[in-house]
C-alpha positions in Angstrom: 184.8 164.2 174.0 188.1 164.9 175.7 188.8 168.2 177.3 191.9 169.9 175.8 193.4 170.2 179.3 193.2 166.4 179.7 194.7 165.4 176.3 197.6 163.0 176.5 198.8 163.1 172.9 201.7 165.4 173.8 204.2 166.2 172.8 205.4 164.0 174.2 202.7 161.4 174.0 202.0 159.9 177.4 202.2 156.1 178.1 199.9 154.3 180.5 199.9 150.8 181.9 196.5 149.4 183.0 196.5 146.2 185.0 193.4 144.2 184.8 192.9 146.0 181.5 191.3 143.2 179.5 187.7 143.7 180.7 185.3 145.7 182.9 186.5 148.9 184.5 190.1 148.3 183.4 189.2 148.1 179.7 186.9 151.2 180.0 189.7 153.2 181.5 192.2 152.0 178.9 189.8 153.0 176.2 189.4 156.5 177.7 193.1 156.9 178.0 193.6 155.9 174.3 190.8 158.3 173.2 192.7 161.0 175.1 195.7 160.3 173.0 197.8 158.0 175.2 199.7 154.9 174.3 198.1 152.2 176.4 199.6 148.9 177.7 197.1 146.2 178.7 198.0 143.7 181.3 196.1 140.6 182.6 196.6 136.9 182.8 194.6 135.7 179.7 196.1 136.5 176.3 192.8 135.9 174.4 191.0 138.4 176.6 193.8 141.0 176.0 193.6 140.5 172.3 189.9 141.0 172.3 190.2 144.2 174.4 193.0 145.5 172.2 190.8 145.1 169.1 188.0 147.1 170.7 190.3 149.9 171.8 191.9 150.0 168.3 188.5 150.3 166.7 187.4 153.1 169.1 190.5 155.1 169.2 192.7 154.2 166.2 195.6 153.5 168.6 197.4 150.1 168.8 197.6 148.9 172.4 200.5 146.8 173.6 199.3 143.7 175.3 201.5 142.0 178.0 200.1 138.8 179.6 201.0 139.3 183.3 200.3 137.6 186.6 200.5 140.5 188.9 200.9 138.2 191.9 204.5 137.8 190.6 207.0 140.6 191.2 209.2 139.3 188.4 206.3 139.5 185.9 205.4 143.1 187.1 209.1 144.0 186.5 208.9 142.5 183.0 205.7 144.4 182.3 207.4 147.7 182.9 210.5 146.6 181.0 208.5 145.7 177.9 206.7 149.0 178.1 210.0 150.9 178.2 211.4 148.9 175.4 208.4 149.6 173.2 207.7 153.3 174.0 210.8 154.6 175.8 208.9 156.1 178.7 206.1 155.4 181.3 203.9 158.2 182.6 200.9 156.5 184.2 200.7 153.3 186.2 197.1 152.4 186.8 196.9 149.6 189.3 193.4 148.4 188.5 193.7 144.6 189.0 191.7 143.3 191.9 189.5 140.5 193.0 186.8 139.8 195.6 186.2 136.3 196.8 187.9 134.4 194.0 186.0 131.2 194.6 182.6 132.5 193.8 180.5 135.6 194.4 178.7 135.8 197.8 181.0 133.4 199.7 180.8 133.8 203.4 183.8 134.4 205.5 183.7 131.0 207.1 183.7 129.4 203.7 186.9 131.1 202.6 190.1 129.1 202.8 193.6 130.3 203.5 194.3 130.2 199.8 191.3 132.4 199.0 192.5 134.9 201.5 196.0 134.8 200.2 194.8 135.3 196.6 193.0 138.5 197.6 196.0 139.9 199.5 198.4 139.2 196.7 196.2 140.6 193.9 194.7 143.6 195.7 197.7 144.6 197.8 201.0 143.0 196.8 200.5 143.6 193.0 200.0 147.4 193.6 203.3 147.5 195.4 205.1 145.3 192.8 203.9 147.4 189.8 204.4 150.8 191.5 207.9 149.9 192.5 208.8 148.7 189.0 207.3 151.9 187.5 209.2 154.1 190.0 212.5 152.3 189.1 211.9 152.8 185.4 214.3 155.4 183.8 211.6 156.8 181.5 209.6 158.3 184.4 212.0 161.3 184.0 211.8 163.5 180.8 215.6 163.2 180.5 215.4 159.4 180.3 217.1 158.9 183.7 215.7 157.9 187.1 213.8 160.7 188.8 215.5 162.5 191.7 214.8 161.2 195.1 212.2 163.3 197.0 213.4 165.4 199.9 213.4 163.7 203.3 210.5 165.1 205.2 212.3 164.5 208.5 215.0 167.1 207.5 213.6 170.6 207.8 215.3 173.6 206.2 216.7 176.1 208.7 214.3 179.0 209.3 215.8 182.4 208.9 214.9 185.0 211.5 212.1 187.5 210.6 213.6 191.0 210.1 212.3 193.7 212.4 210.7 196.9 210.9 213.1 199.9 210.7 211.0 201.8 213.3 210.7 198.9 215.8 211.9 199.6 219.3 215.0 197.8 220.5 214.3 194.5 222.2 214.1 194.5 226.0 216.8 192.8 227.9 215.7 189.8 229.7 217.0 188.7 233.2 217.3 185.0 233.5 217.3 183.5 236.9 219.2 180.4 237.6 216.9 179.4 240.5 213.2 179.7 239.6 212.4 179.9 243.3 214.4 183.1 243.8 212.5 186.4 243.6 213.0 188.8 240.7 215.7 191.5 241.1 213.3 194.3 242.0 211.8 192.3 244.8 215.2 191.2 246.1 216.4 194.8 246.3 213.3 195.8 248.2 213.8 193.0 250.7 217.4 193.9 251.3 216.4 197.6 251.9 213.8 196.5 254.5 216.4 194.3 256.2 218.8 197.2 256.5 216.1 199.5 257.9 215.1 196.9 260.5 218.7 196.6 261.7 219.1 200.4 262.4 219.2 201.4 266.1 
């Protein structure tokens, strides 16, 4: 059962890409999105697994997923994934970076058994792919309802000027402040008193 507030069938109908969407958690999330009314795009390396997952989602939701065999370790293939999504549906609303691996050479491998290639695989799939796909999705023109690239967010380093807070109508006038150029010099009242004592001491 999908809560009405979470429905994705629009208008306009939302479009979601799910990497690692051919099995496991990715397939489960793709199914849930399709049941909520979204168009789903499944991405993973193996076409046969994508086709099997698409058949299950079609049976459960009545929607026809788009399958795009993709190696998310390649920035060019991530760009192509978003391009094919836009060509098919004309928009992209959800980029679900689900693809991930643990130790790719077998469960339970100890750190001293991992090679440089094992480590690099993990970094490329778990980290680089998220950047590649997110960047491609952000560049896509259909992320804006008008069909153009979304406006750039405001620069957080540039703060808007703060307007002075107005004083109440019955507030007393501000007191004048005396600024001293030398912080070691006494305030005006003490200086005048010292001058008066000096004049008194000089009288015959």
